[in-house]
BADREN-692883 format. One line per 5 residues: for each residue x, y, z of N, C-alpha, C. Coordinates in Angstrom, 3 decimals. Example, Ala and Ser with C-alpha at 12.3 -4.5 7.8 and 13.67 -1.06 7.14 Angstrom:
13.190,-5.690,7.800,12.300,-4.500,7.800,13.200,-3.300,7.800 ~ 12.850,-2.250,7.080,13.670,-1.060,7.140,12.900,0.030,7.870
This chain:
-27.594,6.228,-10.310,-27.241,6.739,-11.638,-27.382,5.606,-12.656 ~ -28.034,5.820,-13.767,-28.238,4.755,-14.753,-26.921,4.205,-15.286 ~ -26.946,2.932,-15.637,-25.747,2.286,-16.162,-25.249,2.983,-17.418 ~ -26.160,3.443,-18.260,-25.745,4.071,-19.520,-24.953,5.352,-19.282 ~ -25.178,6.008,-18.141,-24.447,7.231,-17.859,-23.118,6.973,-17.177
-23.041,5.872,-16.414,-21.836,5.644,-15.628,-20.907,4.604,-16.252 ~ -21.448,3.743,-17.087,-20.642,2.652,-17.603,-19.449,3.090,-18.417 ~ -19.505,4.274,-19.033,-18.398,4.743,-19.862,-17.147,5.004,-19.060 ~ -17.250,5.113,-17.725,-16.089,5.398,-16.894,-15.321,4.142,-16.523 ~ -15.864,2.974,-16.837,-15.228,1.730,-16.400,-13.797,1.624,-16.905
-13.555,1.832,-18.193,-12.223,1.710,-18.757,-11.308,2.822,-18.242 ~ -11.873,4.014,-18.063,-11.075,5.122,-17.530,-10.559,4.792,-16.134 ~ -11.417,4.258,-15.284,-11.007,3.886,-13.932,-9.981,2.761,-13.972 ~ -10.198,1.787,-14.852,-9.223,0.699,-14.998,-7.859,1.238,-15.402 ~ -7.840,2.198,-16.326,-6.574,2.785,-16.758,-5.901,3.545,-15.623
-6.703,4.267,-14.812,-6.142,5.006,-13.690,-5.534,4.062,-12.656 ~ -6.206,2.959,-12.384,-5.686,1.983,-11.431,-4.372,1.402,-11.932 ~ -4.347,0.999,-13.202,-3.121,0.424,-13.757,-1.981,1.428,-13.739 ~ -2.276,2.699,-14.037,-1.243,3.725,-14.004,-0.694,3.906,-12.597 ~ -1.596,3.933,-11.600,-1.155,4.088,-10.218,-0.275,2.930,-9.779
-0.645,1.720,-10.160,0.144,0.545,-9.788,1.494,0.553,-10.484 ~ 1.526,0.952,-11.751,2.792,1.008,-12.474,3.734,2.039,-11.875 ~ 3.189,3.190,-11.465,4.020,4.216,-10.849,4.591,3.748,-9.525 ~ 3.839,2.920,-8.824,4.300,2.403,-7.541,5.233,1.211,-7.688 ~ 5.408,0.733,-8.900,6.259,-0.430,-9.117,5.625,-1.723,-8.656
4.303,-1.745,-8.562,3.580,-2.926,-8.106,2.633,-3.354,-9.210 ~ 2.667,-4.612,-9.570,1.791,-5.081,-10.630,1.281,-6.477,-10.361 ~ 0.194,-6.841,-10.992,-0.355,-8.180,-10.862,-1.273,-8.423,-12.047 ~ -1.664,-9.676,-12.248,-2.597,-10.019,-13.318,-3.954,-9.429,-12.966 ~ -4.464,-8.582,-13.814,-5.697,-7.860,-13.513,-6.921,-8.738,-13.715
-7.814,-8.709,-12.738,-9.114,-9.362,-12.865,-10.166,-8.329,-13.183 ~ -11.294,-8.413,-12.536,-12.367,-7.444,-12.742,-12.102,-6.149,-11.979 ~ -12.580,-5.040,-12.513,-12.580,-3.759,-11.813,-13.978,-3.549,-11.249 ~ -14.072,-3.441,-9.932,-15.363,-3.265,-9.255,-15.399,-1.843,-8.709 ~ -16.337,-1.053,-9.176,-16.415,0.357,-8.783,-17.250,0.518,-7.517
-16.655,1.162,-6.522,-17.318,1.452,-5.254,-17.357,2.969,-5.081 ~ -18.543,3.532,-5.185,-18.739,4.978,-5.044,-19.729,5.219,-3.902 ~ -19.227,5.457,-2.671,-20.136,5.631,-1.535,-21.046,6.841,-1.659 ~ -20.692,7.809,-2.502,-21.497,9.015,-2.648,-22.594,8.852,-3.698 ~ -22.243,8.297,-4.870,-23.197,8.279,-5.987,-23.579,6.877,-6.451
-23.008,5.829,-5.836,-23.311,4.480,-6.274,-24.631,3.963,-5.729 ~ -25.064,2.818,-6.271,-26.274,2.140,-5.821,-25.968,0.659,-5.655 ~ -26.378,0.067,-4.556,-26.105,-1.349,-4.340,-26.924,-2.259,-5.240 ~ -27.885,-1.701,-5.955,-28.615,-2.471,-6.959,-27.806,-2.618,-8.247 ~ -26.719,-1.869,-8.393,-25.844,-2.002,-9.559,-24.942,-3.217,-9.418
-24.237,-3.545,-10.510,-23.393,-4.737,-10.489,-21.929,-4.441,-10.188 ~ -21.556,-3.169,-10.060,-20.182,-2.805,-9.749,-19.240,-2.840,-10.931 ~ -19.593,-3.551,-11.981,-18.745,-3.670,-13.168,-19.115,-2.607,-14.191 ~ -20.393,-2.461,-14.454,-20.871,-1.469,-15.415,-21.329,-0.179,-14.747 ~ -21.635,-0.247,-13.472,-22.063,0.924,-12.716,-21.694,0.690,-11.258
-21.375,1.748,-10.520,-20.803,1.586,-9.184,-21.825,1.197,-8.128 ~ -21.355,0.438,-7.159,-22.152,0.134,-5.979,-21.852,1.176,-4.910 ~ -22.621,1.159,-3.826,-22.477,2.187,-2.790,-21.741,1.701,-1.549 ~ -21.956,0.450,-1.142,-21.404,-0.019,0.129,-20.179,-0.906,-0.097 ~ -19.281,-0.866,0.866,-18.095,-1.715,0.806,-18.477,-3.183,0.832
-19.485,-3.532,1.612,-19.893,-4.929,1.699,-20.371,-5.452,0.352 ~ -21.134,-4.642,-0.366,-21.626,-5.058,-1.689,-20.462,-5.235,-2.660 ~ -19.522,-4.300,-2.661,-18.361,-4.417,-3.547,-17.543,-5.657,-3.200 ~ -17.353,-5.884,-1.911,-16.587,-7.049,-1.465,-17.274,-8.347,-1.868 ~ -18.579,-8.390,-1.764,-19.310,-9.602,-2.140,-19.133,-9.924,-3.628
-19.008,-8.890,-4.454,-18.824,-9.098,-5.891,-17.416,-9.594,-6.190 ~ -16.430,-9.141,-5.415,-15.042,-9.527,-5.653,-14.816,-11.017,-5.488 ~ -13.979,-11.576,-6.340,-13.706,-13.005,-6.323,-12.369,-13.286,-5.653 ~ -12.296,-14.273,-4.772,-11.015,-14.612,-4.152,-10.064,-15.257,-5.148 ~ -8.803,-14.885,-5.052,-7.771,-15.522,-5.862,-7.736,-15.115,-7.314
-8.519,-14.109,-7.736,-8.597,-13.714,-9.141,-7.970,-12.346,-9.417 ~ -7.385,-11.728,-8.406,-6.800,-10.391,-8.563,-7.822,-9.359,-9.038 ~ -9.049,-9.495,-8.572,-10.028,-8.437,-8.787,-9.615,-7.204,-7.984 ~ -10.009,-6.032,-8.465,-9.674,-4.767,-7.812,-10.954,-4.001,-7.510 ~ -11.131,-3.635,-6.243,-12.210,-2.728,-5.870,-11.652,-1.311,-5.898
-12.257,-0.445,-6.714,-11.846,0.951,-6.828,-12.745,1.790,-5.932 ~ -12.187,2.294,-4.829,-12.931,3.146,-3.904,-12.834,4.587,-4.392 ~ -13.932,5.110,-4.904,-13.939,6.390,-5.607,-14.246,7.519,-4.635 ~ -13.285,8.410,-4.454,-13.483,9.563,-3.593,-14.004,10.753,-4.379 ~ -14.495,11.758,-3.638,-14.946,12.995,-4.287,-14.265,14.226,-3.690
-13.192,13.991,-2.920,-12.469,15.092,-2.299,-13.038,15.529,-0.971 ~ -14.178,14.952,-0.564,-14.852,15.315,0.674,-15.128,14.059,1.498 ~ -15.543,14.246,2.733,-15.866,13.093,3.567,-17.179,12.433,3.172 ~ -17.944,13.068,2.299,-19.230,12.496,1.880,-19.060,11.226,1.052 ~ -17.860,10.978,0.537,-17.613,9.748,-0.225,-16.933,8.680,0.620
-16.974,8.821,1.929,-16.396,7.828,2.826,-17.235,6.545,2.809 ~ -16.561,5.392,2.747,-17.248,4.108,2.904,-17.485,3.894,4.395 ~ -18.734,3.843,4.811,-19.087,3.803,6.224,-19.374,2.377,6.701 ~ -18.943,2.103,7.947,-19.174,0.804,8.565,-19.917,0.985,9.879 ~ -20.743,0.002,10.208,-21.483,0.020,11.472,-21.159,-1.192,12.328
-20.263,-2.042,11.809,-19.821,-3.229,12.541,-18.477,-3.659,11.975 ~ -17.786,-4.534,12.655,-16.478,-4.998,12.196,-16.557,-5.576,10.787 ~ -15.643,-5.145,9.939,-15.587,-5.667,8.570,-14.394,-6.616,8.473 ~ -14.615,-7.788,7.858,-13.543,-8.767,7.692,-13.247,-8.963,6.215 ~ -12.002,-8.701,5.842,-11.512,-8.880,4.467,-10.780,-10.221,4.446
-11.482,-11.279,4.006,-10.952,-12.637,4.112,-10.565,-13.251,2.775 ~ -10.803,-12.554,1.666,-10.545,-13.129,0.341,-9.101,-12.874,-0.082 ~ -8.408,-13.941,-0.455,-7.037,-13.818,-0.935,-6.994,-13.097,-2.283 ~ -5.941,-12.307,-2.485,-5.700,-11.652,-3.773,-6.903,-10.860,-4.269 ~ -7.591,-10.214,-3.350,-8.624,-9.234,-3.690,-8.098,-7.889,-3.221
-8.023,-6.915,-4.113,-7.289,-5.687,-3.855,-8.223,-4.491,-3.728 ~ -7.776,-3.487,-2.994,-8.550,-2.269,-2.778,-7.674,-1.068,-3.094 ~ -8.090,-0.277,-4.075,-7.322,0.893,-4.509,-8.211,2.121,-4.421 ~ -7.741,3.145,-3.710,-8.486,4.386,-3.579,-8.233,5.310,-4.749 ~ -9.299,5.849,-5.296,-9.208,6.787,-6.411,-9.397,8.198,-5.860
-8.296,8.807,-5.437,-8.307,10.162,-4.911,-6.949,10.786,-5.210 ~ -6.662,11.928,-4.601,-5.492,12.709,-5.009,-4.162,12.013,-4.751 ~ -4.112,11.114,-3.768,-2.859,10.448,-3.449,-2.071,11.132,-2.354 ~ -2.666,12.103,-1.651,-1.985,12.732,-0.533,-1.637,11.696,0.522 ~ -0.557,11.935,1.264,-0.126,10.929,2.230,-0.977,10.948,3.498
-1.472,12.111,3.891,-2.281,12.225,5.097,-3.758,12.406,4.732 ~ -4.610,11.673,5.447,-6.060,11.886,5.400,-6.622,11.888,3.989 ~ -6.237,10.904,3.189,-6.809,10.803,1.846,-8.320,10.606,1.935 ~ -9.021,11.091,0.935,-10.471,11.046,0.965,-11.064,9.850,0.236 ~ -10.241,8.882,-0.083,-10.745,7.543,-0.386,-10.545,6.765,0.908
-11.574,6.758,1.740,-11.367,6.280,3.104,-12.535,5.447,3.611 ~ -12.275,4.772,4.737,-13.242,3.912,5.410,-13.347,4.393,6.850 ~ -14.566,4.626,7.335,-14.770,5.154,8.684,-16.135,4.705,9.187 ~ -16.362,4.790,10.493,-17.697,4.462,11.009,-18.698,5.570,10.713 ~ -19.969,5.248,10.830,-20.999,6.277,10.811,-20.852,7.160,12.043
-21.231,8.415,11.935,-21.136,9.310,13.085,-22.003,8.835,14.242 ~ -23.035,8.064,13.935,-23.954,7.570,14.964,-23.598,6.170,15.455 ~ -22.524,5.577,14.936,-22.196,4.190,15.269,-21.824,4.030,16.744 ~ -22.329,2.975,17.360,-21.839,2.562,18.671,-20.472,1.927,18.481 ~ -19.511,2.297,19.302,-18.133,1.830,19.112,-18.051,0.311,19.095
-17.259,-0.212,18.157,-17.014,-1.650,18.064,-15.531,-1.875,17.791 ~ -15.056,-3.064,18.135,-13.648,-3.376,17.943,-13.488,-4.867,17.653 ~ -12.573,-5.270,16.786,-11.737,-4.402,15.952,-12.576,-3.697,14.885 ~ -12.055,-2.581,14.411,-12.765,-1.839,13.384,-12.722,-2.583,12.052 ~ -11.551,-3.106,11.674,-11.381,-3.750,10.372,-10.384,-4.898,10.548
-10.731,-6.072,10.034,-9.845,-7.240,10.083,-9.456,-7.649,8.673 ~ -8.179,-7.881,8.463,-7.695,-8.413,7.181,-7.092,-9.785,7.453 ~ -7.806,-10.830,7.054,-7.324,-12.199,7.217,-6.919,-12.821,5.884 ~ -7.236,-12.146,4.789,-6.828,-12.633,3.472,-5.339,-12.479,3.254 ~ -4.814,-13.253,2.321,-3.385,-13.233,2.000,-3.156,-12.645,0.604
-2.030,-11.987,0.425,-1.644,-11.523,-0.902,-2.511,-10.431,-1.465 ~ -2.991,-9.537,-0.618,-3.858,-8.434,-1.063,-3.059,-7.129,-1.104 ~ -3.450,-6.256,-2.005,-2.873,-4.918,-2.102,-3.911,-3.893,-1.662 ~ -3.494,-3.001,-0.768,-4.322,-1.880,-0.335,-3.538,-0.606,-0.636 ~ -4.090,0.234,-1.472,-3.347,1.413,-1.922,-4.225,2.654,-1.865
-3.640,3.740,-1.311,-4.294,5.049,-1.321,-5.633,5.013,-0.588 ~ -5.627,4.361,0.583,-6.836,4.207,1.391,-6.526,4.617,2.829 ~ -7.463,5.310,3.467,-7.351,5.598,4.895,-8.425,4.823,5.658 ~ -8.008,4.201,6.760,-8.937,3.647,7.736,-8.967,4.611,8.919 ~ -10.099,5.240,9.165,-10.221,6.153,10.292,-11.085,5.510,11.357
-10.470,5.193,12.489,-11.141,4.482,13.569,-11.411,5.470,14.700 ~ -12.467,6.280,14.530,-12.829,7.257,15.543,-14.332,7.305,15.718 ~ -14.782,7.286,16.962,-16.209,7.257,17.267,-16.592,8.487,18.084 ~ -17.886,8.835,18.042,-18.364,9.911,18.892,-18.120,9.597,20.357 ~ -18.395,8.362,20.740,-18.061,7.843,22.060,-17.319,6.535,21.854
-16.049,6.516,22.188,-15.224,5.353,21.912,-15.387,4.258,22.950 ~ -14.455,3.291,22.901,-14.483,2.168,23.834,-13.056,1.828,24.232 ~ -12.913,0.957,25.184,-11.589,0.544,25.640,-11.021,-0.533,24.723 ~ -9.693,-0.700,24.788,-9.003,-1.729,23.998,-9.424,-1.680,22.535 ~ -9.472,-0.480,21.987,-9.918,-0.284,20.606,-8.805,-0.672,19.631
-9.106,-1.546,18.687,-8.161,-1.979,17.655,-8.644,-1.443,16.309 ~ -7.817,-0.645,15.652,-8.201,-0.094,14.361,-8.160,-1.128,13.259 ~ -6.986,-1.726,13.050,-6.804,-2.730,11.992,-6.194,-3.977,12.613 ~ -6.863,-5.098,12.439,-6.407,-6.391,12.946,-5.889,-7.190,11.764 ~ -4.579,-7.298,11.635,-3.959,-7.919,10.463,-3.521,-9.338,10.805
-4.276,-10.309,10.317,-3.963,-11.718,10.550,-3.560,-12.440,9.266 ~ -3.644,-11.749,8.120,-3.256,-12.339,6.841,-1.786,-12.069,6.531 ~ -1.246,-12.844,5.606,0.177,-12.770,5.267,0.389,-12.169,3.880 ~ 1.596,-11.610,3.705,2.080,-11.128,2.406,1.132,-10.118,1.767 ~ 0.585,-9.256,2.583,-0.227,-8.148,2.087,0.641,-6.897,1.945
0.267,-6.025,1.029,1.006,-4.790,0.786,0.093,-3.598,1.033 ~ 0.606,-2.637,1.796,-0.091,-1.378,2.054,0.754,-0.262,1.463 ~ 0.253,0.362,0.411,0.980,1.387,-0.323,0.246,2.715,-0.180 ~ 0.919,3.723,0.389,0.335,5.054,0.540,-1.033,4.991,1.226 ~ -1.074,4.319,2.371,-2.283,4.223,3.170,-2.075,4.913,4.512
-3.164,5.326,5.141,-3.101,5.806,6.514,-4.021,4.962,7.371 ~ -3.470,4.467,8.479,-4.231,3.675,9.436,-4.373,4.534,10.679 ~ -5.501,5.222,10.776,-5.727,6.235,11.809,-6.512,5.635,12.956 ~ -5.823,4.923,13.819,-6.468,4.330,14.972,-6.528,5.286,16.152 ~ -7.311,4.916,17.156,-7.458,5.712,18.382,-7.861,7.145,18.052
-8.925,7.258,17.252,-9.373,8.558,16.789,-10.388,9.231,17.688 ~ -10.485,8.785,18.928,-11.349,9.442,19.910,-10.678,9.362,21.274 ~ -11.080,10.221,22.193,-10.373,10.347,23.466,-10.501,9.109,24.346 ~ -11.607,8.375,24.236,-11.773,7.182,25.059,-10.765,6.111,24.684 ~ -10.681,5.793,23.401,-9.717,4.768,22.977,-8.282,5.247,23.146
-8.020,6.522,22.883,-6.663,7.051,23.021,-6.214,7.104,24.471 ~ -7.161,7.021,25.396,-6.822,7.050,26.810,-6.776,5.687,27.451 ~ -6.816,4.621,26.654,-6.816,3.269,27.203,-5.542,2.527,26.804 ~ -4.918,1.843,27.751,-3.651,1.171,27.500,-3.778,0.009,26.525 ~ -4.978,-0.514,26.342,-5.156,-1.655,25.446,-5.440,-1.293,24.003
-5.487,-0.020,23.669,-5.839,0.398,22.310,-4.638,0.355,21.379 ~ -4.905,0.100,20.098,-3.854,0.023,19.079,-4.408,0.569,17.753 ~ -3.536,1.141,16.943,-3.935,1.460,15.570,-3.952,0.197,14.727 ~ -2.942,-0.665,14.927,-2.879,-1.909,14.159,-2.227,-2.995,15.014 ~ -2.808,-4.176,14.946,-2.244,-5.369,15.590,-1.879,-6.358,14.488
-0.649,-6.873,14.536,-0.156,-7.775,13.487,0.138,-9.141,14.094 ~ -0.469,-10.180,13.520,-0.246,-11.554,13.985,0.093,-12.474,12.818 ~ 0.690,-11.927,11.769,1.050,-12.726,10.593,2.310,-12.140,9.963 ~ 2.968,-12.920,9.130,4.273,-12.537,8.635,4.295,-11.996,7.221 ~ 5.424,-11.351,6.908,5.790,-10.925,5.557,4.819,-9.913,4.958
4.281,-9.044,5.799,3.491,-7.920,5.313,4.409,-6.721,5.081 ~ 4.012,-5.859,4.149,4.884,-4.775,3.695,4.109,-3.467,3.681 ~ 4.658,-2.459,4.354,4.053,-1.132,4.413,5.013,-0.148,3.745 ~ 4.535,0.522,2.721,5.377,1.446,1.972,4.703,2.815,1.876 ~ 5.408,3.852,2.299,4.919,5.231,2.200,3.559,5.365,2.867
3.438,4.807,4.071,2.183,4.841,4.805,2.301,5.733,6.036 ~ 1.160,6.153,6.557,1.073,6.854,7.833,0.336,5.933,8.791 ~ 0.956,5.669,9.942,0.350,4.796,10.933,0.146,5.593,12.216 ~ -1.126,5.860,12.540,-1.458,6.684,13.680,-1.898,8.069,13.244 ~ -2.134,8.936,14.245,-2.495,10.322,13.966,-2.006,11.196,15.122
-1.985,12.507,14.889,-1.461,13.432,15.899,-2.502,14.477,16.308 ~ -3.772,14.149,16.153,-4.846,15.097,16.474,-5.588,14.749,17.760 ~ -5.397,13.536,18.283,-6.032,13.102,19.523,-4.941,12.780,20.539 ~ -5.013,13.359,21.733,-3.996,13.136,22.759,-4.095,11.729,23.330 ~ -2.978,11.024,23.327,-2.911,9.685,23.899,-2.424,9.798,25.341
-3.252,9.376,26.266,-2.980,9.570,27.688,-2.609,8.276,28.397 ~ -2.335,7.215,27.646,-1.970,5.923,28.235,-0.830,5.310,27.435 ~ -0.195,4.293,28.003,0.899,3.603,27.322,0.312,2.586,26.345 ~ -0.382,3.091,25.334,-0.885,2.245,24.262,0.140,2.240,23.123 ~ -0.196,1.656,21.993,0.787,1.510,20.925,0.147,1.704,19.564
0.888,2.344,18.667,0.435,2.460,17.281,0.415,1.086,16.623 ~ 1.531,0.357,16.738,1.649,-0.980,16.139,2.005,-1.975,17.237 ~ 1.242,-3.042,17.322,1.610,-4.138,18.221,1.819,-5.413,17.427 ~ 2.956,-6.052,17.678,3.217,-7.384,17.134,2.855,-8.384,18.225 ~ 1.875,-9.240,17.935,1.427,-10.184,18.955,2.044,-11.557,18.802
2.111,-12.082,17.582,2.683,-13.414,17.381,2.923,-13.651,15.902 ~ 3.950,-14.425,15.591,4.172,-14.906,14.237,4.385,-13.853,13.177 ~ 4.855,-12.672,13.546,4.978,-11.577,12.577,6.402,-11.505,12.020 ~ 6.795,-12.518,11.306,8.156,-12.571,10.755,8.294,-11.668,9.538 ~ 9.465,-11.028,9.433,9.871,-10.288,8.239,8.856,-9.213,7.820
8.358,-8.486,8.769,7.516,-7.327,8.458,8.419,-6.158,8.091 ~ 8.058,-5.430,7.037,8.881,-4.315,6.560,8.037,-3.044,6.486 ~ 8.582,-1.970,7.043,8.007,-0.627,6.920,9.032,0.242,6.200 ~ 8.653,0.815,5.074,9.582,1.608,4.276,8.991,2.994,4.012 ~ 9.766,4.031,4.347,9.329,5.424,4.119,7.973,5.691,4.766
7.793,5.216,5.980,6.530,5.384,6.690,6.664,6.444,7.789 ~ 5.523,7.010,8.180,5.471,8.044,9.210,4.577,7.568,10.340 ~ 5.058,7.772,11.576,4.335,7.344,12.768,4.069,8.568,13.647 ~ 2.962,9.285,13.438,2.662,10.463,14.249,1.987,10.091,15.564 ~ 2.187,10.935,16.571,1.539,10.722,17.863,1.491,12.037,18.620
0.619,12.094,19.625,0.537,13.214,20.549,0.411,12.622,21.947 ~ 1.517,12.670,22.713,1.565,12.053,24.034,1.315,13.083,25.122 ~ 0.562,12.694,26.134,0.291,13.599,27.252,1.371,13.530,28.318 ~ 1.995,12.353,28.467,3.031,12.149,29.480,4.166,11.335,28.883 ~ 5.240,11.186,29.632,6.374,10.385,29.174,5.974,8.924,28.991
5.104,8.434,29.849,4.671,7.033,29.782,3.409,6.914,28.941 ~ 3.508,7.331,27.687,2.352,7.270,26.784,2.841,7.142,25.349 ~ 1.944,6.679,24.482,2.105,6.773,23.026,3.327,6.056,22.480 ~ 3.439,4.759,22.733,4.456,3.962,22.047,4.140,3.910,20.552 ~ 5.182,3.895,19.739,4.978,3.642,18.319,4.900,2.144,18.056
5.733,1.368,18.750,5.827,-0.074,18.499,5.828,-0.814,19.832 ~ 5.041,-1.880,19.904,5.029,-2.762,21.072,5.205,-4.195,20.597 ~ 6.197,-4.882,21.159,6.399,-6.307,20.909,6.005,-7.018,22.191 ~ 4.900,-7.757,22.132,4.207,-8.139,23.355,4.666,-9.447,23.983 ~ 5.225,-10.375,23.212,5.573,-11.673,23.784,6.790,-12.248,23.070
7.280,-13.365,23.588,8.489,-13.979,23.042,8.298,-14.485,21.620 ~ 7.083,-14.708,21.200,6.826,-15.202,19.838,6.335,-14.098,18.908 ~ 6.423,-12.845,19.337,5.825,-11.764,18.558,6.529,-11.530,17.236 ~ 7.848,-11.388,17.269,8.590,-11.163,16.027,9.581,-12.302,15.841 ~ 9.597,-12.840,14.668,10.487,-13.941,14.324,11.528,-13.399,13.354
12.786,-13.540,13.692,13.887,-13.041,12.873,13.938,-11.510,12.912 ~ 13.700,-10.827,11.823,13.950,-9.394,11.748,12.693,-8.626,11.364 ~ 12.453,-7.520,12.061,11.430,-6.552,11.677,12.155,-5.287,11.250 ~ 11.865,-4.794,10.051,12.702,-3.772,9.424,11.914,-2.473,9.243 ~ 12.533,-1.368,9.661,12.012,-0.027,9.423,13.059,0.735,8.609
12.731,1.074,7.371,13.648,1.800,6.491,13.181,3.240,6.304 ~ 14.038,4.182,6.636,13.779,5.616,6.407,12.405,6.025,6.956 ~ 12.093,5.585,8.150,10.818,5.917,8.776,10.988,7.084,9.745 ~ 9.913,7.836,9.925,9.886,8.983,10.821,8.899,8.707,11.951 ~ 9.412,8.812,13.179,8.582,8.660,14.374,8.546,10.014,15.067
7.364,10.643,15.153,7.337,11.948,15.801,6.161,12.070,16.757 ~ 6.438,12.746,17.848,5.460,13.045,18.878,5.373,14.562,18.965 ~ 4.209,15.123,18.650,4.077,16.574,18.539,3.786,17.248,19.875 ~ 4.090,16.568,20.975,3.782,17.110,22.295,4.398,18.480,22.515 ~ 5.572,18.725,21.982,6.247,20.004,22.189,5.438,21.172,21.638
4.596,20.907,20.659,3.803,21.962,20.036,2.364,21.979,20.548 ~ 1.990,20.987,21.346,0.581,20.835,21.702,0.364,20.639,23.201 ~ 1.336,21.011,24.017,1.151,20.972,25.455,1.260,19.602,26.079 ~ 1.886,18.637,25.402,2.072,17.306,25.953,3.460,17.143,26.532 ~ 4.012,15.942,26.389,5.323,15.640,26.957,6.107,14.739,26.022
7.424,14.809,26.135,8.269,13.873,25.393,8.023,12.462,25.901 ~ 7.887,11.525,24.996,7.638,10.136,25.373,8.961,9.424,25.642 ~ 8.920,8.435,26.522,10.152,7.768,26.964,10.828,7.006,25.844 ~ 10.078,6.253,25.043,10.709,5.459,24.003,9.806,5.212,22.827 ~ 10.428,5.020,21.657,9.672,4.708,20.444,9.100,3.300,20.513
9.915,2.339,20.990,9.516,0.933,20.966,9.738,0.274,22.318 ~ 8.842,-0.639,22.654,8.963,-1.433,23.877,8.879,-2.901,23.509 ~ 9.916,-3.664,23.859,9.989,-5.079,23.542,10.161,-5.877,24.820 ~ 9.449,-7.001,24.916,9.689,-7.913,26.022,11.064,-8.550,25.838 ~ 11.644,-9.021,26.900,12.918,-9.716,26.806,12.760,-10.959,25.933
13.777,-11.242,25.099,13.745,-12.400,24.198,12.505,-12.379,23.323 ~ 12.369,-11.303,22.547,11.168,-11.103,21.734,11.081,-12.028,20.532 ~ 12.101,-12.827,20.288,12.075,-13.771,19.178,12.725,-13.244,17.921 ~ 13.246,-12.038,17.976,13.908,-11.413,16.838,14.397,-10.042,17.244 ~ 14.696,-9.227,16.264,15.192,-7.883,16.544,14.504,-6.883,15.637
14.541,-5.627,16.051,14.063,-4.521,15.229,15.266,-3.810,14.644 ~ 15.272,-3.651,13.332,16.343,-2.933,12.646,15.809,-1.593,12.163 ~ 16.409,-0.519,12.644,16.067,0.838,12.219,17.149,1.320,11.263 ~ 16.796,1.401,10.003,17.756,1.779,8.968,17.474,3.206,8.502 ~ 18.360,4.129,8.848,18.227,5.534,8.442,16.884,6.121,8.874
16.505,5.867,10.110,15.242,6.374,10.646,15.471,7.624,11.492 ~ 14.390,8.357,11.746,14.457,9.589,12.526,13.328,9.605,13.541 ~ 13.636,10.102,14.752,12.583,10.278,15.741,12.672,11.658,16.358 ~ 11.505,12.170,16.749,11.426,13.469,17.409,10.313,13.419,18.452 ~ 10.577,13.979,19.626,9.580,13.972,20.693,9.646,12.733,21.561
10.710,11.951,21.413,10.980,10.796,22.263,12.366,10.983,22.888 ~ 12.579,10.371,24.030,13.888,10.496,24.678,14.854,9.398,24.269 ~ 14.346,8.345,23.664,15.220,7.241,23.257,14.465,6.350,22.277 ~ 15.200,5.513,21.576,14.553,4.526,20.709,13.855,3.463,21.544 ~ 14.528,2.972,22.582,13.972,1.909,23.413,13.339,2.444,24.681
12.224,1.831,25.094,11.494,2.282,26.270,12.229,1.917,27.557 ~ 12.923,0.796,27.542,13.643,0.346,28.736,14.876,-0.433,28.304 ~ 15.626,-0.951,29.282,16.890,-1.626,28.994,16.690,-2.864,28.130 ~ 15.660,-3.656,28.414,15.412,-4.861,27.621,15.099,-4.511,26.176 ~ 14.393,-3.415,25.974,14.062,-2.985,24.615,15.299,-2.556,23.853
16.148,-1.775,24.501,17.328,-1.241,23.827,18.254,-2.339,23.325 ~ 18.315,-3.453,24.042,19.189,-4.550,23.643,18.715,-5.245,22.365 ~ 17.458,-5.030,21.970,16.906,-5.730,20.807,16.584,-4.785,19.654 ~ 17.069,-3.544,19.747,16.868,-2.563,18.687,18.222,-2.254,18.063 ~ 18.347,-2.499,16.772,19.581,-2.242,16.040,19.407,-0.979,15.212
20.325,-0.040,15.366,20.208,1.261,14.721,21.342,1.442,13.730 ~ 21.001,1.784,12.495,22.022,2.138,11.509,21.675,3.483,10.908 ~ 22.697,4.206,10.503,22.472,5.520,9.925,23.791,6.185,9.629 ~ 23.776,7.446,9.206,25.018,8.151,8.895,25.981,8.186,10.069 ~ 25.435,8.323,11.303,26.281,8.331,12.496,25.647,7.405,13.532
25.851,6.084,13.395,25.204,5.138,14.298,25.869,5.117,15.669 ~ 25.600,6.164,16.485,26.236,6.306,17.777,25.237,6.016,18.892 ~ 25.329,4.833,19.477,24.521,4.446,20.621,23.050,4.814,20.397 ~ 22.440,5.503,21.389,21.017,5.801,21.305,20.730,7.149,20.658 ~ 21.753,7.819,20.106,21.537,9.163,19.562,21.381,9.193,18.059
21.641,8.089,17.382,21.555,8.083,15.928,20.117,8.298,15.480 ~ 19.936,9.238,14.559,18.618,9.472,13.996,17.718,10.372,14.800 ~ 18.185,10.883,15.932,17.353,11.761,16.746,17.446,13.178,16.208 ~ 16.313,13.745,15.836,16.293,15.092,15.291,16.610,16.112,16.383 ~ 17.446,17.093,16.067,17.835,18.131,17.023,17.611,19.492,16.405
17.562,20.506,17.239,17.401,21.878,16.763,18.667,22.290,16.034 ~ 18.507,22.906,14.864,19.653,23.356,14.079,20.208,24.643,14.672 ~ 21.432,24.593,15.232,22.046,25.785,15.846,23.375,26.103,15.193
């Protein structure tokens, strides 16, 4: 599309981004607005006056440390998906990605996914940059033929914010059936997830894999008003949280008003044994503040896990606080 036809939208998109950030209570010094339109953009454009088509081109234009914003422009359909054919690494500090779509919490159409013909690769997306904002974006990690130990999002950067995002890992039966697969792996501290969906409930998980794994150095991670969907085939499947080693969490990992649900009761699966599994002496504790779970038999997977999970709520009674029950 010629620059003269598309350039007039630059200020409109900038205003929409600023409005979205103000409504979310998140702000920063604005740099350049880089338009990414996977449906109608051209990589021969400069992204400032006219949109580019590929995420790589938009990322290359973005400057580290300048609070530039890449606007991922959706069209309400999957045809505006930013497609990847190999692992993408977001390594620039303070470079932000904001999806321009309706703002729905599930399956927003400002999204990133592989090509339908892509050979499975892992990790799907790595974020090693620090101080970045990701808002109103879905990462869908599903292949026609998946692979083992599939990692959707590999988060190694610190102090990043995810606002109204969905991280849809294990989006195919191969990865969902492997114990080494994860929607997100976190190896850095002070990241914040607000009003996000982590995981999906459309693919049956047949192994003891995890939506979120903390591997090392993940101090002070906060999840607020987040949803963790799953579909477990057996009791020993579909952990929401895995703390893998003694150095995985440092101090406190906080879940505020989060919902953990396993839809097995409606889809022919089974109640899962526990929401979270922690190794002994995990290096910190998990605090569940006013959280709810459904389709699990307990918050902790085993005795060692239960000792490191702190539950608060209207009726903080042992392992029953926050468990949804049938209204009778």
